[in-house]
MARVEXFI-36744 format. One record per residue: residue in one letter; chain; x, z, y of N, C-alpha, C, O in turn. Coordinates in nm, 2 decimals, padded with zeros to 4 digits. Layout:
residues N
{"A","A",{X,Z,Y},{X,Z,Y},{X,Z,Y},{X,Z,Y}}
...
This chain:
residues 187
{"M","A",{12.43,07.75,08.65},{12.31,07.79,08.59},{12.33,07.93,08.52},{12.44,07.96,08.48}}
{"S","A",{12.20,08.01,08.52},{12.21,08.14,08.48},{12.18,08.16,08.34},{12.12,08.06,08.28}}
{"D","A",{12.21,08.27,08.29},{12.18,08.31,08.16},{12.02,08.32,08.12},{11.99,08.31,08.00}}
{"V","A",{11.95,08.34,08.21},{11.79,08.35,08.20},{11.75,08.21,08.17},{11.78,08.11,08.25}}
{"P","A",{11.69,08.19,08.05},{11.63,08.06,08.02},{11.49,08.04,08.10},{11.42,08.13,08.14}}
{"T","A",{11.48,07.92,08.12},{11.38,07.87,08.21},{11.27,07.80,08.11},{11.31,07.77,08.00}}
{"P","A",{11.15,07.78,08.15},{11.04,07.71,08.07},{11.06,07.57,08.07},{10.99,07.51,07.99}}
{"F","A",{11.13,07.50,08.15},{11.15,07.36,08.17},{11.28,07.33,08.20},{11.33,07.39,08.30}}
{"S","A",{11.36,07.25,08.12},{11.52,07.22,08.16},{11.52,07.07,08.16},{11.46,07.00,08.08}}
{"H","A",{11.60,07.04,08.25},{11.68,06.89,08.24},{11.79,06.89,08.31},{11.80,06.89,08.43}}
{"R","A",{11.90,06.88,08.21},{12.02,06.90,08.25},{12.09,06.77,08.30},{12.08,06.67,08.23}}
{"F","A",{12.15,06.77,08.40},{12.20,06.64,08.47},{12.36,06.68,08.47},{12.41,06.78,08.51}}
{"Q","A",{12.42,06.57,08.43},{12.58,06.54,08.43},{12.62,06.51,08.56},{12.58,06.41,08.61}}
{"V","A",{12.71,06.60,08.62},{12.75,06.55,08.78},{12.82,06.43,08.77},{12.79,06.33,08.84}}
{"S","A",{12.93,06.43,08.65},{13.03,06.33,08.66},{12.96,06.19,08.64},{13.02,06.10,08.68}}
{"R","A",{12.85,06.18,08.59},{12.78,06.03,08.57},{12.71,06.00,08.70},{12.64,05.90,08.71}}
{"L","A",{12.73,06.08,08.81},{12.65,06.03,08.94},{12.74,05.91,08.99},{12.68,05.80,09.02}}
{"G","A",{12.86,05.94,09.00},{12.94,05.83,09.06},{12.92,05.84,09.23},{12.91,05.95,09.28}}
{"N","A",{12.91,05.71,09.30},{12.91,05.74,09.44},{12.78,05.68,09.49},{12.76,05.67,09.61}}
{"T","A",{12.68,05.64,09.40},{12.56,05.61,09.44},{12.46,05.70,09.41},{12.46,05.75,09.30}}
{"P","A",{12.36,05.74,09.50},{12.26,05.81,09.46},{12.17,05.78,09.34},{12.15,05.67,09.30}}
{"K","A",{12.10,05.88,09.27},{12.02,05.85,09.14},{11.89,05.91,09.16},{11.89,06.03,09.20}}
{"T","A",{11.78,05.85,09.13},{11.64,05.89,09.12},{11.62,05.96,09.01},{11.66,05.90,08.90}}
{"V","A",{11.58,06.06,08.99},{11.52,06.14,08.87},{11.39,06.18,08.87},{11.35,06.26,08.95}}
{"E","A",{11.30,06.12,08.78},{11.15,06.15,08.77},{11.14,06.27,08.64},{11.18,06.25,08.53}}
{"L","A",{11.08,06.37,08.68},{11.05,06.48,08.59},{10.89,06.49,08.56},{10.81,06.51,08.65}}
{"T","A",{10.85,06.48,08.44},{10.73,06.51,08.41},{10.71,06.59,08.29},{10.74,06.55,08.18}}
{"A","A",{10.65,06.72,08.30},{10.64,06.82,08.19},{10.52,06.77,08.10},{10.41,06.74,08.14}}
{"D","A",{10.57,06.77,07.96},{10.46,06.74,07.86},{10.39,06.85,07.81},{10.42,06.96,07.87}}
{"A","A",{10.30,06.85,07.73},{10.21,06.95,07.70},{10.27,07.08,07.65},{10.21,07.19,07.66}}
{"D","A",{10.37,07.08,07.60},{10.46,07.22,07.55},{10.53,07.27,07.66},{10.56,07.39,07.67}}
{"A","A",{10.57,07.18,07.74},{10.64,07.24,07.87},{10.54,07.29,07.95},{10.56,07.40,08.01}}
{"L","A",{10.42,07.21,07.97},{10.32,07.29,08.06},{10.28,07.43,08.02},{10.29,07.52,08.10}}
{"A","A",{10.25,07.43,07.90},{10.21,07.57,07.83},{10.33,07.68,07.85},{10.30,07.79,07.88}}
{"R","A",{10.46,07.64,07.85},{10.59,07.73,07.85},{10.57,07.77,08.00},{10.55,07.89,08.02}}
{"I","A",{10.57,07.68,08.09},{10.57,07.72,08.24},{10.45,07.81,08.27},{10.47,07.92,08.32}}
{"A","A",{10.32,07.77,08.23},{10.21,07.85,08.26},{10.22,08.00,08.21},{10.19,08.10,08.27}}
{"E","A",{10.26,08.00,08.08},{10.29,08.13,08.02},{10.41,08.22,08.11},{10.38,08.33,08.15}}
{"A","A",{10.52,08.16,08.14},{10.64,08.22,08.20},{10.58,08.27,08.33},{10.60,08.39,08.36}}
{"Y","A",{10.50,08.20,08.40},{10.47,08.24,08.53},{10.34,08.31,08.55},{10.30,08.34,08.66}}
{"D","A",{10.28,08.35,08.43},{10.14,08.40,08.42},{10.03,08.35,08.51},{09.95,08.42,08.58}}
{"L","A",{10.03,08.21,08.48},{09.93,08.11,08.53},{09.80,08.09,08.41},{09.81,08.08,08.29}}
{"A","A",{09.68,08.09,08.46},{09.56,08.07,08.38},{09.58,07.94,08.31},{09.54,07.93,08.20}}
{"G","A",{09.64,07.83,08.37},{09.67,07.72,08.31},{09.74,07.62,08.39},{09.75,07.64,08.51}}
{"L","A",{09.79,07.51,08.34},{09.88,07.41,08.40},{09.85,07.27,08.36},{09.87,07.24,08.24}}
{"T","A",{09.79,07.19,08.44},{09.73,07.06,08.38},{09.86,06.95,08.43},{09.87,06.85,08.36}}
{"R","A",{09.93,06.96,08.53},{10.00,06.86,08.58},{10.12,06.92,08.65},{10.11,07.01,08.73}}
{"F","A",{10.26,06.88,08.61},{10.38,06.93,08.67},{10.46,06.82,08.67},{10.50,06.78,08.56}}
{"T","A",{10.50,06.75,08.79},{10.59,06.66,08.81},{10.69,06.68,08.93},{10.66,06.76,09.02}}
{"A","A",{10.80,06.61,08.93},{10.89,06.61,09.04},{10.96,06.48,09.06},{11.00,06.42,08.96}}
{"K","A",{10.98,06.43,09.17},{11.08,06.31,09.18},{11.18,06.35,09.27},{11.16,06.38,09.39}}
{"L","A",{11.30,06.35,09.21},{11.42,06.39,09.28},{11.53,06.27,09.32},{11.54,06.17,09.25}}
{"E","A",{11.59,06.28,09.43},{11.70,06.21,09.44},{11.84,06.30,09.46},{11.85,06.39,09.54}}
{"V","A",{11.94,06.27,09.37},{12.06,06.31,09.35},{12.15,06.24,09.41},{12.16,06.12,09.38}}
{"R","A",{12.23,06.29,09.50},{12.34,06.20,09.56},{12.46,06.29,09.57},{12.45,06.42,09.57}}
{"P","A",{12.59,06.22,09.58},{12.70,06.27,09.62},{12.71,06.35,09.74},{12.66,06.31,09.84}}
{"W","A",{12.79,06.48,09.74},{12.78,06.56,09.87},{12.94,06.63,09.90},{13.00,06.70,09.82}}
{"K","A",{12.97,06.60,09.99},{13.12,06.66,10.02},{13.22,06.59,09.91},{13.19,06.48,09.87}}
{"K","A",{13.31,06.65,09.88},{13.41,06.60,09.80},{13.37,06.59,09.65},{13.37,06.48,09.59}}
{"A","A",{13.31,06.71,09.59},{13.27,06.71,09.46},{13.15,06.77,09.42},{13.11,06.80,09.31}}
{"G","A",{13.07,06.77,09.56},{12.94,06.83,09.54},{12.82,06.73,09.51},{12.85,06.61,09.51}}
{"V","A",{12.69,06.79,09.50},{12.59,06.71,09.47},{12.47,06.79,09.58},{12.46,06.91,09.60}}
{"F","A",{12.40,06.69,09.62},{12.28,06.71,09.70},{12.16,06.67,09.65},{12.14,06.55,09.64}}
{"V","A",{12.06,06.77,09.62},{11.92,06.70,09.56},{11.83,06.74,09.66},{11.82,06.84,09.72}}
{"T","A",{11.74,06.62,09.68},{11.61,06.63,09.75},{11.50,06.60,09.66},{11.51,06.51,09.58}}
{"G","A",{11.40,06.68,09.69},{11.29,06.65,09.59},{11.15,06.68,09.63},{11.13,06.75,09.73}}
{"D","A",{11.05,06.62,09.57},{10.90,06.65,09.60},{10.85,06.70,09.45},{10.89,06.66,09.34}}
{"L","A",{10.79,06.78,09.48},{10.72,06.88,09.35},{10.57,06.86,09.36},{10.52,06.89,09.47}}
{"E","A",{10.50,06.81,09.26},{10.35,06.84,09.25},{10.32,06.89,09.12},{10.38,06.87,09.02}}
{"A","A",{10.21,07.00,09.14},{10.16,07.04,09.02},{10.02,07.09,09.04},{09.99,07.12,09.15}}
{"E","A",{09.93,07.10,08.95},{09.81,07.12,08.94},{09.76,07.21,08.81},{09.80,07.19,08.69}}
{"G","A",{09.67,07.32,08.84},{09.64,07.41,08.73},{09.54,07.52,08.80},{09.46,07.49,08.88}}
{"A","A",{09.56,07.66,08.75},{09.49,07.76,08.77},{09.55,07.87,08.78},{09.62,07.89,08.68}}
{"Q","A",{09.55,07.96,08.87},{09.61,08.09,08.90},{09.48,08.20,08.87},{09.36,08.16,08.87}}
{"R","A",{09.52,08.31,08.84},{09.40,08.41,08.84},{09.41,08.49,08.96},{09.51,08.52,09.02}}
{"C","A",{09.27,08.51,08.99},{09.23,08.60,09.13},{09.32,08.73,09.06},{09.33,08.76,08.95}}
{"V","A",{09.38,08.80,09.17},{09.43,08.92,09.19},{09.34,09.04,09.16},{09.39,09.15,09.11}}
{"I","A",{09.22,09.01,09.18},{09.12,09.13,09.18},{09.01,09.09,09.08},{08.96,09.19,09.01}}
{"T","A",{08.97,08.98,09.06},{08.86,08.97,08.94},{08.92,08.90,08.84},{08.84,08.87,08.75}}
{"L","A",{09.05,08.85,08.82},{09.11,08.77,08.72},{09.06,08.64,08.67},{09.08,08.58,08.57}}
{"V","A",{08.96,08.62,08.78},{08.91,08.47,08.73},{09.00,08.36,08.77},{09.07,08.37,08.87}}
{"P","A",{09.00,08.24,08.68},{09.07,08.14,08.71},{09.05,08.07,08.85},{08.93,08.04,08.89}}
{"L","A",{09.15,08.04,08.92},{09.13,07.96,09.06},{09.21,07.84,09.05},{09.32,07.83,09.00}}
{"P","A",{09.15,07.73,09.11},{09.22,07.61,09.09},{09.34,07.64,09.20},{09.33,07.71,09.30}}
{"M","A",{09.45,07.55,09.15},{09.57,07.55,09.24},{09.62,07.42,09.23},{09.62,07.35,09.13}}
{"T","A",{09.68,07.39,09.37},{09.76,07.27,09.38},{09.87,07.30,09.47},{09.86,07.36,09.58}}
{"V","A",{09.99,07.25,09.41},{10.12,07.29,09.47},{10.19,07.15,09.50},{10.20,07.07,09.41}}
{"K","A",{10.23,07.13,09.63},{10.29,07.00,09.67},{10.41,07.09,09.76},{10.39,07.18,09.85}}
{"D","A",{10.54,07.04,09.73},{10.65,07.10,09.79},{10.75,07.00,09.79},{10.77,06.91,09.71}}
{"H","A",{10.83,07.02,09.90},{10.94,06.93,09.94},{11.06,07.02,09.96},{11.05,07.12,10.03}}
{"F","A",{11.18,06.98,09.89},{11.27,07.08,09.90},{11.42,07.01,09.88},{11.43,06.90,09.84}}
{"E","A",{11.52,07.08,09.92},{11.67,07.03,09.92},{11.75,07.14,09.87},{11.72,07.26,09.89}}
{"R","A",{11.86,07.10,09.80},{11.96,07.20,09.74},{12.09,07.14,09.73},{12.10,07.03,09.70}}
{"A","A",{12.18,07.20,09.76},{12.32,07.16,09.74},{12.40,07.23,09.65},{12.39,07.36,09.64}}
{"Y","A",{12.49,07.16,09.58},{12.57,07.21,09.48},{12.71,07.18,09.49},{12.75,07.07,09.52}}
{"E","A",{12.79,07.29,09.45},{12.94,07.27,09.46},{12.99,07.31,09.32},{12.92,07.37,09.24}}
{"P","A",{13.12,07.27,09.30},{13.20,07.31,09.19},{13.20,07.47,09.20},{13.19,07.52,09.31}}
{"E","A",{13.23,07.54,09.08},{13.25,07.68,09.08},{13.37,07.71,09.16},{13.47,07.65,09.15}}
{"L","A",{13.34,07.82,09.24},{13.45,07.87,09.34},{13.56,07.95,09.25},{13.53,08.02,09.15}}
{"D","A",{13.68,07.92,09.30},{13.80,07.99,09.23},{13.76,08.14,09.27},{13.72,08.17,09.38}}
{"P","A",{13.78,08.23,09.15},{13.73,08.39,09.17},{13.85,08.44,09.27},{13.83,08.54,09.33}}
{"R","A",{13.96,08.39,09.28},{14.06,08.44,09.39},{14.03,08.41,09.51},{14.07,08.48,09.60}}
{"R","A",{13.95,08.31,09.54},{13.91,08.27,09.68},{13.83,08.40,09.74},{13.76,08.46,09.67}}
{"R","A",{13.86,08.43,09.88},{13.80,08.52,09.94},{13.63,08.49,09.97},{13.59,08.38,10.00}}
{"N","A",{13.54,08.58,09.96},{13.38,08.55,09.97},{13.37,08.52,10.11},{13.42,08.59,10.19}}
{"P","A",{13.31,08.42,10.15},{13.30,08.37,10.30},{13.20,08.47,10.37},{13.21,08.49,10.50}}
{"D","A",{13.12,08.55,10.30},{13.04,08.66,10.35},{13.09,08.78,10.39},{13.03,08.86,10.47}}
{"L","A",{13.23,08.80,10.33},{13.29,08.92,10.36},{13.37,08.92,10.51},{13.43,08.82,10.55}}
{"G","A",{13.35,09.03,10.58},{13.43,09.04,10.72},{13.54,09.07,10.69},{13.59,09.09,10.58}}
{"E","A",{13.62,09.09,10.82},{13.76,09.14,10.81},{13.77,09.29,10.75},{13.88,09.32,10.70}}
{"D","A",{13.66,09.36,10.76},{13.67,09.50,10.74},{13.62,09.51,10.59},{13.60,09.62,10.54}}
{"G","A",{13.59,09.40,10.52},{13.54,09.41,10.40},{13.39,09.43,10.38},{13.36,09.43,10.26}}
{"E","A",{13.29,09.44,10.48},{13.17,09.45,10.47},{13.11,09.31,10.47},{13.15,09.22,10.54}}
{"I","A",{12.99,09.31,10.38},{12.92,09.18,10.38},{12.85,09.17,10.49},{12.77,09.26,10.52}}
{"E","A",{12.86,09.04,10.58},{12.80,08.99,10.69},{12.69,08.90,10.64},{12.72,08.81,10.56}}
{"I","A",{12.59,08.89,10.68},{12.48,08.79,10.66},{12.41,08.76,10.77},{12.35,08.84,10.85}}
{"D","A",{12.41,08.62,10.78},{12.36,08.54,10.92},{12.23,08.48,10.85},{12.23,08.39,10.76}}
{"L","A",{12.13,08.53,10.92},{12.00,08.49,10.84},{11.95,08.36,10.92},{11.84,08.32,10.90}}
{"E","A",{12.03,08.31,11.00},{11.99,08.16,11.05},{12.08,08.05,10.99},{12.07,07.93,11.00}}
{"A","A",{12.18,08.10,10.92},{12.27,08.00,10.83},{12.20,07.94,10.73},{12.11,08.00,10.67}}
{"P","A",{12.23,07.82,10.70},{12.18,07.75,10.59},{12.23,07.83,10.46},{12.33,07.90,10.45}}
{"E","A",{12.14,07.81,10.34},{12.16,07.87,10.23},{12.29,07.82,10.17},{12.33,07.70,10.18}}
{"P","A",{12.36,07.91,10.11},{12.50,07.85,10.06},{12.47,07.76,09.92},{12.37,07.78,09.86}}
{"P","A",{12.57,07.68,09.89},{12.54,07.59,09.77},{12.55,07.66,09.65},{12.65,07.73,09.63}}
{"D","A",{12.45,07.62,09.54},{12.46,07.68,09.41},{12.58,07.60,09.37},{12.64,07.50,09.42}}
{"A","A",{12.62,07.68,09.25},{12.73,07.63,09.17},{12.70,07.53,09.06},{12.60,07.53,09.00}}
{"I","A",{12.80,07.43,09.05},{12.79,07.33,08.95},{12.88,07.40,08.83},{12.99,07.42,08.85}}
{"E","A",{12.82,07.43,08.71},{12.88,07.50,08.60},{12.88,07.39,08.49},{12.79,07.32,08.45}}
{"D","A",{13.01,07.41,08.45},{13.07,07.30,08.33},{13.01,07.16,08.37},{12.98,07.08,08.28}}
{"G","A",{13.01,07.14,08.49},{13.00,06.99,08.52},{12.84,06.95,08.51},{12.80,06.84,08.51}}
{"M","A",{12.76,07.04,08.50},{12.60,07.01,08.49},{12.54,07.09,08.60},{12.60,07.17,08.66}}
{"I","A",{12.39,07.05,08.62},{12.30,07.12,08.68},{12.19,07.10,08.64},{12.16,06.99,08.60}}
{"D","A",{12.11,07.21,08.63},{11.99,07.20,08.55},{11.86,07.17,08.66},{11.81,07.26,08.73}}
{"L","A",{11.82,07.04,08.65},{11.71,07.00,08.76},{11.59,07.06,08.74},{11.52,07.09,08.83}}
{"G","A",{11.56,07.09,08.60},{11.44,07.14,08.57},{11.43,07.29,08.61},{11.32,07.34,08.65}}
{"A","A",{11.53,07.36,08.59},{11.54,07.49,08.65},{11.53,07.51,08.80},{11.48,07.61,08.85}}
{"L","A",{11.58,07.42,08.87},{11.55,07.40,09.02},{11.40,07.39,09.07},{11.35,07.45,09.16}}
{"V","A",{11.35,07.28,08.98},{11.21,07.25,09.00},{11.12,07.36,08.97},{11.02,07.38,09.04}}
{"C","A",{11.15,07.44,08.87},{11.08,07.55,08.84},{11.08,07.66,08.94},{10.98,07.72,08.97}}
{"E","A",{11.22,07.69,08.99},{11.23,07.79,09.08},{11.16,07.75,09.20},{11.09,07.84,09.26}}
{"Q","A",{11.16,07.63,09.27},{11.07,07.58,09.38},{10.94,07.60,09.36},{10.88,07.64,09.46}}
{"F","A",{10.87,07.58,09.24},{10.75,07.58,09.20},{10.70,07.72,09.23},{10.61,07.75,09.31}}
{"V","A",{10.78,07.83,09.15},{10.74,07.96,09.17},{10.73,08.00,09.33},{10.65,08.08,09.37}}
{"L","A",{10.82,07.95,09.40},{10.85,07.99,09.55},{10.74,07.94,09.63},{10.71,07.99,09.73}}
{"A","A",{10.66,07.81,09.58},{10.56,07.77,09.66},{10.41,07.82,09.61},{10.31,07.79,09.67}}
{"L","A",{10.40,07.89,09.50},{10.28,07.95,09.44},{10.23,08.04,09.54},{10.32,08.10,09.60}}
{"D","A",{10.08,08.07,09.56},{10.04,08.18,09.62},{10.07,08.31,09.55},{10.02,08.33,09.43}}
{"P","A",{10.14,08.41,09.61},{10.15,08.52,09.54},{10.06,08.62,09.52},{10.08,08.72,09.44}}
{"F","A",{09.95,08.61,09.59},{09.84,08.69,09.59},{09.69,08.59,09.58},{09.62,08.60,09.68}}
{"P","A",{09.66,08.51,09.47},{09.57,08.42,09.48},{09.42,08.52,09.48},{09.42,08.62,09.40}}
{"R","A",{09.32,08.49,09.56},{09.21,08.57,09.57},{09.08,08.47,09.58},{09.08,08.39,09.67}}
{"A","A",{08.99,08.49,09.51},{08.86,08.43,09.51},{08.81,08.47,09.65},{08.83,08.59,09.69}}
{"A","A",{08.73,08.38,09.72},{08.67,08.40,09.85},{08.57,08.50,09.84},{08.56,08.57,09.94}}
{"D","A",{08.51,08.54,09.75},{08.40,08.64,09.74},{08.45,08.77,09.68},{08.37,08.86,09.68}}
{"A","A",{08.57,08.78,09.64},{08.62,08.88,09.56},{08.65,09.01,09.66},{08.71,09.00,09.76}}
{"E","A",{08.58,09.13,09.62},{08.61,09.23,09.69},{08.66,09.35,09.59},{08.61,09.36,09.47}}
{"L","A",{08.74,09.44,09.64},{08.79,09.55,09.53},{08.68,09.66,09.57},{08.66,09.70,09.69}}
{"E","A",{08.62,09.70,09.46},{08.53,09.81,09.46},{08.59,09.95,09.44},{08.63,09.98,09.33}}
{"F","A",{08.58,10.02,09.53},{08.65,10.16,09.53},{08.53,10.29,09.56},{08.46,10.31,09.66}}
{"E","A",{08.53,10.35,09.47},{08.42,10.48,09.51},{08.50,10.58,09.56},{08.62,10.59,09.53}}
{"T","A",{08.46,10.66,09.65},{08.51,10.76,09.72},{08.47,10.88,09.65},{08.35,10.90,09.65}}
{"P","A",{08.57,10.98,09.59},{08.52,11.07,09.52},{08.42,11.17,09.60},{08.44,11.19,09.72}}
{"A","A",{08.31,11.22,09.53},{08.20,11.29,09.59},{08.26,11.41,09.66},{08.24,11.43,09.77}}
{"E","A",{08.33,11.49,09.61},{08.41,11.61,09.67},{08.55,11.57,09.70},{08.62,11.52,09.61}}
{"V","A",{08.57,11.59,09.82},{08.71,11.59,09.86},{08.73,11.71,09.95},{08.67,11.75,10.05}}
{"E","A",{08.84,11.77,09.87},{08.91,11.88,09.92},{08.97,11.87,10.06},{09.07,11.81,10.08}}
{"E","A",{08.90,11.94,10.14},{08.96,11.94,10.29},{09.08,12.04,10.30},{09.08,12.15,10.25}}
{"E","A",{09.18,11.99,10.36},{09.30,12.08,10.38},{09.26,12.16,10.49},{09.19,12.11,10.59}}
{"D","A",{09.30,12.31,10.49},{09.29,12.40,10.59},{09.35,12.32,10.73},{09.46,12.27,10.73}}
{"E","A",{09.27,12.33,10.84},{09.31,12.25,10.95},{09.43,12.34,10.99},{09.42,12.46,11.00}}
{"K","A",{09.55,12.27,11.02},{09.67,12.32,11.07},{09.64,12.33,11.21},{09.57,12.25,11.27}}
{"P","A",{09.70,12.43,11.28},{09.70,12.44,11.43},{09.80,12.32,11.49},{09.90,12.28,11.42}}
{"S","A",{09.78,12.28,11.58},{09.85,12.18,11.68},{09.99,12.26,11.72},{09.98,12.37,11.77}}
{"P","A",{10.09,12.20,11.70},{10.21,12.27,11.76},{10.20,12.30,11.90},{10.24,12.41,11.94}}
{"F","A",{10.14,12.21,11.99},{10.12,12.21,12.12},{10.04,12.33,12.15},{10.07,12.40,12.24}}
{"K","A",{09.93,12.36,12.08},{09.83,12.46,12.09},{09.91,12.58,12.08},{09.90,12.66,12.16}}
{"V","A",{09.98,12.60,11.98},{10.05,12.73,11.96},{10.16,12.74,12.06},{10.18,12.85,12.10}}
{"L","A",{10.24,12.63,12.13},{10.33,12.66,12.24},{10.22,12.70,12.36},{10.25,12.81,12.42}}
{"E","A",{10.12,12.63,12.39},{10.05,12.70,12.50},{10.00,12.82,12.48},{10.02,12.89,12.58}}
{"Q","A",{09.94,12.89,12.36},{09.93,13.01,12.34},{10.04,13.09,12.37},{10.02,13.20,12.44}}
{"L","A",{10.17,13.07,12.34},{10.30,13.15,12.36},{10.32,13.16,12.48},{10.37,13.27,12.52}}
{"K","A",{10.29,13.05,12.57},{10.32,13.03,12.72},{10.22,13.12,12.80},{10.25,13.20,12.88}}
{"N","A",{10.10,13.10,12.75},{10.00,13.18,12.83},{10.02,13.34,12.79},{10.00,13.43,12.87}}
{"K","A",{10.06,13.37,12.68},{10.09,13.52,12.65},{10.18,13.60,12.73},{10.18,13.72,12.76}}
{"D","A",{10.28,13.51,12.78},{10.39,13.58,12.86},{10.35,13.60,13.01},{10.41,13.67,13.08}}
{"K","A",{10.22,13.53,13.05},{10.18,13.53,13.19},{10.10,13.67,13.21},{10.02,13.71,13.13}}
{"P","A",{10.15,13.75,13.32},{10.09,13.87,13.38},{09.94,13.85,13.41},{09.88,13.94,13.46}}
């Protein structure tokens, strides 16, 4: 978990998972809806729910599969008018215990350069102090699923061209200059 506070939190203790998957259903109350809307600059949020399956993964890790649904309104980037918004997202995330800082970073090559494989799956997040924050995970997925530039269908950016536009002196083409030099040398 990071030091950045999230508007919605649900801490899950990994040691209580055992060997069987657990289903966790999250629903934001009115206060949480207001915090989420404010944190992500939404015009409003009326529903925010997630159904998650948390299951053991590898030796001491956790794998989370979830479905998120949210309804509310985003502001048009041009007119600032609220636009209806519906988010439905399915996601997966893996968690592993914190790595020993003495362990070599798997992204470092032999020469010490960071090597990134864009086709590789995302590395697991860290389980910190035996806990994962499912609320923070759902908020992160929510933000990733939002339309980054919501725009009303009829919204147009009005732009007036200045009446007088100073025209730059026409610069001669370098090719024209070369041709003049070439023709100058001919008898």
